[in-house]
C-alpha positions as CSV (number, residue, x, y, z in Angstrom):
1,M,100.2,119.6,-4.2
2,R,98.8,121.7,-1.2
3,K,99.9,119.0,1.2
4,F,103.4,119.2,-0.3
5,L,103.6,122.9,0.1
6,I,102.5,122.7,3.7
7,I,105.3,120.1,4.4
8,L,107.8,122.3,2.5
9,V,106.9,125.4,4.6
10,I,107.2,123.4,7.8
11,V,110.6,122.1,6.8
12,I,111.8,125.6,5.9
13,V,110.6,127.0,9.3
14,L,112.3,124.2,11.2
15,G,115.5,124.8,9.2
16,I,115.5,128.5,10.1
17,A,114.8,127.7,13.8
18,I,117.6,125.2,14.0
19,T,120.0,127.5,12.3
20,A,119.1,130.4,14.7
21,R,119.5,128.1,17.6
22,I,123.0,127.0,16.5
23,M,124.0,130.7,15.9
24,V,122.8,131.7,19.4
25,S,124.7,128.8,21.0
26,K,127.9,129.8,19.2
27,K,127.7,133.4,20.1
28,P,128.2,133.0,23.9
29,A,131.0,130.6,23.2
30,E,132.7,133.2,21.1
31,Q,132.2,135.9,23.7
32,K,133.5,133.6,26.4
33,E,136.6,133.0,24.3
34,T,137.1,136.7,23.9
35,E,136.6,137.5,27.6
36,R,139.5,135.2,28.6
37,I,142.0,137.8,27.5
38,V,142.0,140.6,30.1
39,P,143.6,143.9,29.2
40,V,145.9,145.2,31.9
41,E,148.4,148.0,32.3
42,V,151.9,146.9,33.3
43,I,155.1,148.4,34.5
44,L,158.6,147.2,35.2
45,V,159.9,146.8,38.7
46,T,162.8,149.3,39.3
47,R,165.0,150.6,42.0
48,G,164.2,154.0,43.5
49,N,163.6,156.1,46.5
50,V,160.7,155.5,48.8
51,E,159.5,158.4,51.1
52,S,156.7,158.5,53.6
53,T,155.4,161.8,54.8
54,C,152.5,163.1,56.8
55,E,150.8,166.6,56.4
56,L,149.3,168.3,59.4
57,I,147.8,171.7,60.2
58,G,149.5,174.0,62.7
59,I,149.6,177.5,64.0
60,I,152.6,180.0,63.8
61,E,153.4,181.5,67.2
62,A,156.0,184.0,68.2
63,N,159.1,182.6,69.9
64,K,158.6,185.0,72.8
65,T,155.5,186.9,73.8
66,A,155.4,189.4,76.7
67,H,152.4,191.1,78.1
68,V,153.1,194.6,79.5
69,F,151.8,195.7,82.9
70,P,152.5,199.1,84.6
71,E,154.3,199.0,88.0
72,T,152.0,201.6,89.5
73,M,148.5,202.8,89.0
74,G,148.0,206.1,87.0
75,R,146.6,207.7,84.0
76,I,148.3,207.3,80.5
77,T,149.6,210.7,79.4
78,R,151.7,209.6,76.4
79,I,152.1,206.6,74.1
80,M,155.6,206.7,72.8
81,V,155.6,203.8,70.2
82,K,153.3,202.6,67.5
83,E,151.9,199.1,66.8
84,G,154.3,197.1,64.7
85,S,157.4,199.1,65.6
86,Y,160.5,197.4,67.0
87,V,161.5,198.2,70.6
88,N,164.5,197.3,72.7
89,K,164.2,195.8,76.2
90,N,163.7,198.5,78.8
91,S,162.9,201.2,76.3
92,R,160.0,203.5,77.2
93,L,156.6,202.5,75.8
94,M,154.2,204.9,77.6
95,A,154.2,207.6,80.2
96,L,151.7,207.8,83.0
97,R,151.0,210.0,86.0
98,N,149.8,208.9,89.4
99,E,146.8,211.1,90.3
100,S,146.0,209.4,93.6
101,I,145.6,211.6,96.6
102,G,148.9,211.9,98.5
103,F,151.1,211.4,95.5
104,E,152.8,214.1,93.5
105,Y,151.7,214.3,89.9
106,E,155.0,213.0,88.7
107,E,155.3,211.3,85.3
108,G,156.6,207.7,85.2
109,Y,157.2,205.3,82.4
110,I,156.1,201.8,81.3
111,L,159.1,199.9,80.0
112,A,159.4,197.1,77.4
113,P,160.0,193.8,79.2
114,I,161.8,192.2,76.1
115,S,163.1,193.3,72.7
116,G,160.6,192.8,69.9
117,N,157.8,194.2,67.9
118,M,154.7,195.9,69.4
119,A,151.9,193.6,68.7
120,N,149.0,195.3,70.4
121,I,148.5,198.5,72.4
122,M,145.4,198.1,74.4
123,V,145.0,201.5,76.1
124,N,144.6,205.1,74.9
125,I,145.9,208.4,76.2
126,G,143.8,209.3,79.3
127,S,143.1,205.6,80.2
128,M,143.4,204.9,84.0
129,V,145.5,201.8,84.6
130,T,146.6,199.6,87.5
131,P,149.4,197.0,87.9
132,Q,146.8,194.4,86.9
133,T,146.0,196.2,83.5
134,N,147.5,194.6,80.4
135,V,148.5,197.7,78.4
136,A,150.4,196.2,75.5
137,T,152.0,193.0,74.0
138,V,155.5,192.7,72.7
139,V,156.4,189.7,70.5
140,E,159.8,188.5,69.3
141,F,159.5,186.5,66.1
142,S,162.9,186.4,64.4
143,K,162.3,182.8,65.3
144,V,158.8,181.3,65.4
145,K,157.2,178.2,66.8
146,V,154.8,176.0,64.9
147,T,152.4,174.1,67.2
148,F,150.5,171.1,65.8
149,N,149.0,167.8,66.9
150,M,150.2,164.4,65.6
151,S,148.4,161.2,65.3
152,E,149.4,158.6,67.8
153,N,150.4,156.3,64.9
154,T,153.2,158.7,63.9
155,V,154.9,158.9,67.3
156,G,157.4,156.1,66.7
157,C,158.4,157.7,63.4
158,V,159.5,161.1,64.6
159,R,161.7,162.4,67.4
160,K,163.1,165.7,68.7
161,G,165.5,167.1,66.2
162,S,163.6,165.7,63.2
163,K,163.2,168.1,60.2
164,V,159.8,169.5,59.2
165,H,158.7,171.5,56.2
166,V,156.2,174.3,56.6
167,V,154.1,176.1,53.9
168,V,151.7,178.9,54.7
169,D,148.7,180.0,52.5
170,A,150.1,183.5,52.2
171,M,153.2,182.1,50.4
172,P,152.1,178.8,48.9
173,D,155.2,178.6,46.6
174,K,157.7,179.0,49.5
175,S,158.7,176.3,51.9
176,F,160.3,176.9,55.3
177,Q,162.4,174.2,57.1
178,G,162.2,173.8,60.9
179,T,163.3,171.4,63.6
180,L,161.0,169.5,65.9
181,S,161.8,170.9,69.3
182,E,159.1,169.5,71.6
183,V,156.9,166.3,71.6
184,S,154.5,165.8,74.4
185,P,155.0,162.5,76.4
186,V,151.2,162.0,76.7
187,I,148.3,161.3,74.3
188,D,145.2,163.5,74.5
189,P,142.5,161.0,75.6
190,Y,139.8,162.9,73.6
191,T,141.5,163.5,70.3
192,R,144.0,160.6,70.4
193,T,146.7,163.1,69.3
194,I,150.1,164.3,70.6
195,A,151.0,168.0,70.9
196,A,154.3,169.0,69.2
197,K,156.3,172.1,68.4
198,A,158.9,173.0,65.8
199,I,161.3,176.0,65.7
200,I,161.8,177.9,62.4
201,N,164.4,180.6,61.8
202,N,162.5,183.7,60.6
203,P,165.1,186.5,60.1
204,K,163.1,188.3,57.5
205,K,160.0,187.9,59.6
206,L,158.0,186.6,56.7
207,L,156.1,184.2,59.0
208,K,153.7,186.1,61.2
209,P,152.3,184.9,64.5
210,G,148.8,183.6,64.0
211,M,149.3,182.2,60.4
212,T,147.9,178.8,59.6
213,A,150.8,176.4,58.7
214,R,150.8,173.2,56.7
215,V,153.4,171.0,58.3
216,T,154.9,168.1,56.5
217,L,156.7,165.4,58.7
218,N,159.1,162.9,57.1
219,L,158.1,159.5,58.6
220,G,160.7,157.5,56.7
221,F,163.0,157.4,53.7
222,R,164.7,154.5,51.8
223,D,167.3,155.2,49.1
224,S,167.7,153.1,46.0
225,V,165.6,150.1,47.0
226,V,163.5,147.7,44.9
227,S,160.2,149.6,44.7
228,I,156.8,149.4,43.0
229,P,154.0,152.0,42.7
230,R,151.7,151.8,45.7
231,D,148.6,151.2,43.4
232,A,150.1,147.9,42.2
233,L,150.0,146.4,45.7
234,L,146.9,144.4,46.9
235,N,147.3,143.8,50.6
236,S,150.5,141.7,50.6
237,Y,150.5,140.4,47.1
238,L,150.5,141.6,43.5
239,F,150.3,140.2,40.0
240,I,153.2,139.8,37.6
241,V,152.9,139.0,33.9
242,K,155.0,136.3,32.1
243,D,154.3,135.3,28.6
244,S,151.0,137.1,28.7
245,I,149.8,135.1,31.7
246,A,149.0,136.7,35.0
247,E,150.6,135.2,38.1
248,R,149.8,136.0,41.7
249,R,152.9,136.7,43.8
250,D,153.1,137.2,47.5
251,V,155.6,139.9,48.5
252,E,157.3,141.1,51.7
253,V,156.8,144.8,52.1
254,G,159.2,147.3,53.8
255,L,158.4,151.0,54.0
256,I,155.1,152.1,52.5
257,G,155.6,155.5,51.1
258,D,153.3,158.2,49.7
259,R,153.6,156.9,46.1
260,Y,155.9,153.9,46.2
261,V,156.4,150.8,48.3
262,E,159.7,149.2,49.3
263,I,159.7,145.5,48.4
264,L,162.0,143.3,50.5
265,S,161.3,140.0,48.7
266,G,158.9,138.4,46.2
267,V,159.7,140.3,43.0
268,E,162.9,141.4,41.4
269,Q,164.0,144.4,39.4
270,G,163.0,144.1,35.8
271,E,159.9,141.9,36.3
272,Q,156.7,143.1,34.8
273,I,153.9,143.8,37.3
274,V,150.2,144.7,36.8
275,L,149.5,148.4,37.7
276,I,145.9,148.7,36.5
277,G,143.4,145.9,36.1
278,Q,144.7,143.6,38.8
279,H,141.3,143.6,40.6
280,R,139.9,141.5,37.8
281,L,142.6,138.8,38.2
282,A,142.8,135.7,40.3
283,G,145.9,134.2,38.7
284,G,146.4,132.1,35.6
285,E,144.4,134.4,33.3
286,K,145.6,135.3,29.8
287,V,146.2,139.0,29.6
288,N,146.9,141.7,27.1
289,P,149.7,143.7,28.7
290,I,149.7,147.4,27.9
291,P,152.9,149.3,28.9
292,G,152.1,152.1,31.4
293,R,153.8,155.2,32.6
294,E,154.6,156.0,36.2
């Protein structure tokens, strides 16, 4: 009887071990079967606009800047304008008297070389000045220049006369439009950039010389072309979904925009492409397509 019980226990233990082994061997197979279906986010190929832009940092400068120098030496006796005030060309800015021996103490005047606003007055009443003394600065900024540096990669995409958009931190919700007026013919060997300038009309004088500008250049635009979101493209191929099967598709790319890419050939309007999850695909996988929003 004892021998029978020992044999029964051994049989039960072996049965349990075999059952556990079978269950363990089935589990990976079931997991493997589940892993074959890859969830992906998909979107339809449509026609739309593709725009490529480049944002750069620039500086606002006055269209004209004139430094004021007296014609003779003397002592400043009167300052006849205030900083910020508007002056006309040849209007009197300051009076001075030549106190040199042999000269009569006759008052003369320092005149404005251009029409504009007094930016700086750099002397005080009683200051002794000479023809080499910069006594003031006059700026004219009903038009302003924006100076900035472009990457050498953008040179072929812009030319004189191209439109630029400018935003300044003081007015982040307002955009100013300008025209590219100068592009340097040489590349700076140290920064590998090209100097450029744009002109902006500034009749209300909202843009002040010295402001930091965020300059947006338009590098290309395509209207109503077959396009896909930029995130869907992997080098020069993407994945489409047909009957829940992922298919790798090589495409010919046109303009690469900020958000969208122009497709010249390889996919057609209305086809379903993978937007998210394509990095887990090689082609031929069964997928669970989830409609996405773009």
